[in-house]
C-alpha atoms as a printed R data frame, in Angstrom:
    type eleno elety resid chain resno       x       y       z
1   ATOM     1    CA   MET     A     1   0.000   0.000   0.000
2   ATOM     2    CA   GLU     A     2   2.872   2.157   0.632
3   ATOM     3    CA   THR     A     3   3.962   1.890  -2.954
4   ATOM     4    CA   THR     A     4   0.483   2.696  -4.129
5   ATOM     5    CA   ASP     A     5   0.455   5.685  -1.858
6   ATOM     6    CA   ASN     A     6   3.883   6.654  -3.068
7   ATOM     7    CA   ARG     A     7   2.808   6.309  -6.639
8   ATOM     8    CA   LEU     A     8  -0.308   8.281  -5.960
9   ATOM     9    CA   LEU     A     9   1.679  10.906  -4.160
10  ATOM    10    CA   SER     A    10   4.268  10.885  -6.930
11  ATOM    11    CA   GLY     A    11   1.498  11.261  -9.512
12  ATOM    12    CA   ILE     A    12  -0.073  14.137  -7.581
13  ATOM    13    CA   LEU     A    13   3.289  15.826  -7.200
14  ATOM    14    CA   GLU     A    14   4.125  15.286 -10.844
15  ATOM    15    CA   GLN     A    15   0.759  16.654 -11.930
16  ATOM    16    CA   ALA     A    16   1.179  19.609  -9.576
17  ATOM    17    CA   GLU     A    17   4.642  20.202 -10.999
18  ATOM    18    CA   GLN     A    18   3.306  20.059 -14.575
19  ATOM    19    CA   ASN     A    19   0.484  22.454 -13.663
20  ATOM    20    CA   ALA     A    20   3.005  24.754 -12.018
21  ATOM    21    CA   ARG     A    21   5.305  24.606 -15.070
22  ATOM    22    CA   LYS     A    22   2.361  25.240 -17.372
23  ATOM    23    CA   LYS     A    23   1.164  28.166 -15.246
24  ATOM    24    CA   LEU     A    24   4.733  29.507 -15.116
25  ATOM    25    CA   GLU     A    25   5.066  29.203 -18.899
26  ATOM    26    CA   ASP     A    26   1.649  30.850 -19.374
27  ATOM    27    CA   ALA     A    27   2.637  33.595 -16.965
28  ATOM    28    CA   GLN     A    28   5.974  34.065 -18.770
29  ATOM    29    CA   ARG     A    29   4.215  34.220 -22.160
30  ATOM    30    CA   GLN     A    30   1.656  36.648 -20.770
31  ATOM    31    CA   ALA     A    31   4.443  38.756 -19.204
32  ATOM    32    CA   ALA     A    32   6.366  38.718 -22.515
33  ATOM    33    CA   ARG     A    33   3.184  39.738 -24.412
34  ATOM    34    CA   ILE     A    34   2.488  42.548 -21.915
35  ATOM    35    CA   ALA     A    35   6.114  43.702 -22.167
36  ATOM    36    CA   GLU     A    36   5.938  43.598 -25.986
37  ATOM    37    CA   GLU     A    37   2.649  45.537 -26.009
38  ATOM    38    CA   ALA     A    38   4.139  48.092 -23.605
39  ATOM    39    CA   HIS     A    39   7.236  48.357 -25.811
40  ATOM    40    CA   LEU     A    40   5.079  48.846 -28.942
41  ATOM    41    CA   LYS     A    41   2.942  51.421 -27.136
42  ATOM    42    CA   ILE     A    42   6.078  53.328 -26.090
43  ATOM    43    CA   GLU     A    43   7.402  53.169 -29.675
44  ATOM    44    CA   ARG     A    44   4.071  54.491 -31.017
45  ATOM    45    CA   GLU     A    45   4.058  57.299 -28.466
46  ATOM    46    CA   LEU     A    46   7.685  58.167 -29.269
47  ATOM    47    CA   ALA     A    47   6.890  58.158 -33.006
48  ATOM    48    CA   SER     A    48   3.879  60.400 -32.369
49  ATOM    49    CA   LEU     A    49   5.991  62.753 -30.251
50  ATOM    50    CA   ARG     A    50   8.704  62.829 -32.954
51  ATOM    51    CA   LYS     A    51   6.083  63.558 -35.599
52  ATOM    52    CA   ASP     A    52   4.562  66.369 -33.473
53  ATOM    53    CA   HIS     A    53   8.025  67.763 -32.801
54  ATOM    54    CA   GLU     A    54   8.929  67.670 -36.504
55  ATOM    55    CA   GLN     A    55   5.632  69.376 -37.388
56  ATOM    56    CA   LYS     A    56   6.291  72.086 -34.799
57  ATOM    57    CA   LEU     A    57   9.781  72.595 -36.231
58  ATOM    58    CA   ARG     A    58   8.320  72.861 -39.755
59  ATOM    59    CA   ASN     A    59   5.733  75.367 -38.507
60  ATOM    60    CA   ILE     A    60   8.456  77.406 -36.807
61  ATOM    61    CA   GLU     A    61  10.511  77.342 -40.009
62  ATOM    62    CA   LEU     A    62   7.477  78.389 -42.080
63  ATOM    63    CA   LYS     A    63   6.758  81.268 -39.671
64  ATOM    64    CA   LYS     A    64  10.412  82.275 -39.794
65  ATOM    65    CA   GLN     A    65  10.368  82.273 -43.610
66  ATOM    66    CA   ALA     A    66   7.096  84.228 -43.665
67  ATOM    67    CA   ASN     A    67   8.474  86.774 -41.195
68  ATOM    68    CA   LEU     A    68  11.669  87.132 -43.238
69  ATOM    69    CA   ALA     A    69   9.675  87.595 -46.439
70  ATOM    70    CA   SER     A    70   7.427  90.123 -44.710
71  ATOM    71    CA   ALA     A    71  10.419  92.039 -43.337
72  ATOM    72    CA   LYS     A    72  12.054  92.089 -46.790
73  ATOM    73    CA   ARG     A    73   8.793  93.221 -48.380
74  ATOM    74    CA   LYS     A    74   8.379  95.997 -45.789
75  ATOM    75    CA   ALA     A    75  11.984  97.119 -46.244
76  ATOM    76    CA   ASN     A    76  11.500  97.102 -50.008
77  ATOM    77    CA   LEU     A    77   8.265  99.093 -49.724
78  ATOM    78    CA   ARG     A    78   9.976 101.569 -47.388
79  ATOM    79    CA   GLN     A    79  12.807 101.974 -49.885
80  ATOM    80    CA   ILE     A    80  10.346 102.443 -52.757
81  ATOM    81    CA   ASP     A    81   8.387 104.987 -50.716
82  ATOM    82    CA   GLU     A    82  11.557 106.925 -49.839
83  ATOM    83    CA   SER     A    83  12.612 106.917 -53.494
84  ATOM    84    CA   TYR     A    84   9.096 107.974 -54.505
85  ATOM    85    CA   GLN     A    85   9.182 110.898 -52.079
86  ATOM    86    CA   GLN     A    86  12.597 111.920 -53.461
87  ATOM    87    CA   VAL     A    87  11.225 111.817 -57.017
88  ATOM    88    CA   LEU     A    88   8.208 113.918 -56.014
89  ATOM    89    CA   ARG     A    89  10.408 116.481 -54.256
90  ATOM    90    CA   ARG     A    90  12.743 116.634 -57.264
91  ATOM    91    CA   VAL     A    91   9.892 117.024 -59.772
92  ATOM    92    CA   ALA     A    92   8.176 119.624 -57.582
93  ATOM    93    CA   SER     A    93  11.429 121.578 -57.294
94  ATOM    94    CA   LEU     A    94  11.809 121.544 -61.090
95  ATOM    95    CA   LEU     A    95   8.239 122.756 -61.655
96  ATOM    96    CA   ASP     A    96   8.370 126.429 -60.812
97  ATOM    97    CA   ALA     A    97   5.698 129.005 -61.690
98  ATOM    98    CA   LYS     A    98   7.372 129.831 -65.005
99  ATOM    99    CA   LYS     A    99   7.350 126.206 -66.216
100 ATOM   100    CA   VAL     A   100   3.822 125.556 -64.957
101 ATOM   101    CA   ALA     A   101   2.545 128.714 -66.713
102 ATOM   102    CA   GLN     A   102   3.487 127.158 -70.067
103 ATOM   103    CA   HIS     A   103   1.036 124.288 -69.412
104 ATOM   104    CA   LEU     A   104  -1.910 126.131 -67.870
105 ATOM   105    CA   SER     A   105  -3.973 126.331 -71.073
106 ATOM   106    CA   THR     A   106  -3.603 122.577 -71.657
107 ATOM   107    CA   TRP     A   107  -4.427 121.770 -68.030
108 ATOM   108    CA   ILE     A   108  -7.500 124.022 -68.112
109 ATOM   109    CA   ALA     A   109  -8.669 122.381 -71.357
110 ATOM   110    CA   GLU     A   110  -8.064 118.891 -69.946
111 ATOM   111    CA   ALA     A   111 -10.126 119.708 -66.839
112 ATOM   112    CA   ALA     A   112 -12.895 121.345 -68.885
113 ATOM   113    CA   ILE     A   113 -13.150 118.269 -71.142
114 ATOM   114    CA   GLY     A   114 -13.297 116.056 -68.044
115 ATOM   115    CA   LEU     A   115 -16.145 118.120 -66.570
116 ATOM   116    CA   ASP     A   116 -18.051 118.429 -69.874
117 ATOM   117    CA   LEU     A   117 -19.643 121.783 -69.009
118 ATOM   118    CA   LYS     A   118 -20.794 124.706 -71.166
119 ATOM   119    CA   GLU     A   119 -19.472 127.212 -68.637
120 ATOM   120    CA   ALA     A   120 -16.821 126.918 -65.919
121 ATOM   121    CA   LYS     A   121 -14.575 128.979 -63.690
122 ATOM   122    CA   VAL     A   122 -10.842 128.572 -63.191
123 ATOM   123    CA   ALA     A   123  -9.125 129.049 -59.831
124 ATOM   124    CA   PHE     A   124  -5.341 129.445 -59.771
125 ATOM   125    CA   SER     A   125  -2.412 130.270 -57.532
126 ATOM   126    CA   ARG     A   126  -1.214 133.857 -57.189
127 ATOM   127    CA   GLN     A   127   2.294 132.521 -57.828
128 ATOM   128    CA   CYS     A   128   1.248 131.421 -61.303
129 ATOM   129    CA   PRO     A   129  -1.749 133.494 -62.466
130 ATOM   130    CA   VAL     A   130  -4.125 132.468 -65.245
131 ATOM   131    CA   THR     A   131  -4.676 135.129 -67.884
132 ATOM   132    CA   GLU     A   132  -7.519 135.729 -70.327
133 ATOM   133    CA   GLU     A   133  -5.117 134.452 -72.994
134 ATOM   134    CA   HIS     A   134  -4.880 131.099 -71.156
135 ATOM   135    CA   LEU     A   135  -8.689 130.899 -71.028
136 ATOM   136    CA   LYS     A   136  -9.067 131.639 -74.763
137 ATOM   137    CA   GLU     A   137  -6.416 129.099 -75.704
138 ATOM   138    CA   ALA     A   138  -8.026 126.477 -73.412
139 ATOM   139    CA   ALA     A   139 -11.483 127.101 -74.933
140 ATOM   140    CA   SER     A   140  -9.946 126.694 -78.391
141 ATOM   141    CA   LEU     A   141  -8.274 123.400 -77.353
142 ATOM   142    CA   VAL     A   142 -11.599 122.097 -75.987
143 ATOM   143    CA   GLN     A   143 -13.389 122.991 -79.220
144 ATOM   144    CA   LYS     A   144 -10.676 121.305 -81.314
145 ATOM   145    CA   ALA     A   145 -10.758 118.145 -79.204
146 ATOM   146    CA   THR     A   146 -14.521 117.766 -78.718
147 ATOM   147    CA   GLY     A   147 -16.262 120.221 -81.019
148 ATOM   148    CA   ALA     A   148 -17.996 121.731 -77.956
149 ATOM   149    CA   LYS     A   149 -17.859 125.408 -77.032
150 ATOM   150    CA   ILE     A   150 -17.120 126.390 -73.464
151 ATOM   151    CA   THR     A   151 -17.092 129.748 -71.701
152 ATOM   152    CA   LEU     A   152 -14.355 130.039 -69.093
153 ATOM   153    CA   HIS     A   153 -14.161 132.631 -66.288
154 ATOM   154    CA   ILE     A   154 -11.469 133.506 -63.794
155 ATOM   155    CA   ASP     A   155 -12.421 132.459 -60.251
156 ATOM   156    CA   PRO     A   156 -11.566 135.232 -57.774
157 ATOM   157    CA   LYS     A   157 -10.760 132.706 -55.024
158 ATOM   158    CA   PRO     A   158  -7.088 131.654 -55.260
159 ATOM   159    CA   VAL     A   159  -5.732 128.157 -54.621
160 ATOM   160    CA   GLN     A   160  -2.612 127.300 -52.615
161 ATOM   161    CA   GLY     A   161  -0.593 125.116 -54.979
162 ATOM   162    CA   LEU     A   162   0.656 125.667 -58.496
163 ATOM   163    CA   GLY     A   163  -1.826 124.702 -61.190
164 ATOM   164    CA   VAL     A   164  -5.563 125.169 -61.622
165 ATOM   165    CA   ILE     A   165  -8.919 123.941 -60.350
166 ATOM   166    CA   VAL     A   166 -11.708 124.127 -62.908
167 ATOM   167    CA   SER     A   167 -15.202 124.140 -61.348
168 ATOM   168    CA   SER     A   168 -18.818 124.462 -62.343
169 ATOM   169    CA   MET     A   169 -20.209 127.940 -61.753
170 ATOM   170    CA   ASP     A   170 -22.145 126.710 -58.682
171 ATOM   171    CA   ASP     A   171 -19.108 124.780 -57.311
172 ATOM   172    CA   THR     A   172 -20.969 121.440 -57.391
173 ATOM   173    CA   ILE     A   173 -18.249 119.696 -59.399
174 ATOM   174    CA   SER     A   174 -14.594 120.452 -59.990
175 ATOM   175    CA   PHE     A   175 -11.460 119.064 -61.587
176 ATOM   176    CA   ASN     A   176  -8.235 119.618 -59.665
177 ATOM   177    CA   ASN     A   177  -5.235 120.066 -61.948
178 ATOM   178    CA   GLN     A   178  -2.733 121.384 -59.450
179 ATOM   179    CA   VAL     A   179   0.849 120.106 -59.690
180 ATOM   180    CA   GLU     A   180   0.630 118.038 -56.490
181 ATOM   181    CA   ILE     A   181  -2.595 116.328 -57.624
182 ATOM   182    CA   ARG     A   182  -1.270 115.741 -61.140
183 ATOM   183    CA   LEU     A   183   1.780 114.059 -59.635
184 ATOM   184    CA   ARG     A   184  -0.457 111.833 -57.481
185 ATOM   185    CA   ARG     A   185  -2.276 110.687 -60.625
186 ATOM   186    CA   PHE     A   186   1.008 109.201 -61.794
187 ATOM   187    CA   ASP     A   187   1.651 107.577 -58.424
188 ATOM   188    CA   ARG     A   188   1.284 103.989 -59.677
189 ATOM   189    CA   VAL     A   189   3.438 104.615 -62.760
190 ATOM   190    CA   VAL     A   190   6.215 106.304 -60.766
191 ATOM   191    CA   ARG     A   191   6.171 103.608 -58.089
192 ATOM   192    CA   SER     A   192   6.326 100.788 -60.654
193 ATOM   193    CA   MET     A   193   9.237 102.511 -62.414
194 ATOM   194    CA   ILE     A   194  11.057 102.833 -59.094
195 ATOM   195    CA   GLN     A   195  10.271  99.209 -58.250
196 ATOM   196    CA   GLU     A   196  11.696  98.044 -61.563
197 ATOM   197    CA   HIS     A   197  14.981  99.839 -60.857
198 ATOM   198    CA   THR     A   198  15.432  98.732 -57.230
């Protein structure tokens, strides 16, 4: 009986040992799987962090490039504006009353054509007065250009700058042909010329 008991005990022990080995192997496999999953999760998180970091670096680089381009554009615009102001000052200094007087008839005619009136008055600067001769020549230029007759009068109210302002008799509409305004009309052309040469 002792041998039967020993065999039974041996069988129980052997079965317990097999169960223990099996549970240990299962536990080791499960631990290895958990470790592998944890490792993969860490790798995914690291990859995500790297990707976010790279995207942030790209965004910073894009902002840097945009800021540099903006700064260059502003500096270029400032340079163009400074050059433009120099051109305006130079042109204004070259256009004295004597030179402007040579163009008054044409400027009056141009304004009169733009207004398309039968009768108008012409305001001018005391530095560069409009004469009856200017008015006659302007009326003749209008008639040649459009076939229309216009009566022009001298406006007793002077203007500040060189040039003329042609207005309707009731002052409801006017055409400003003073030097400063004429120069502003060429603003885009002058700026594009400056831009081409800078």
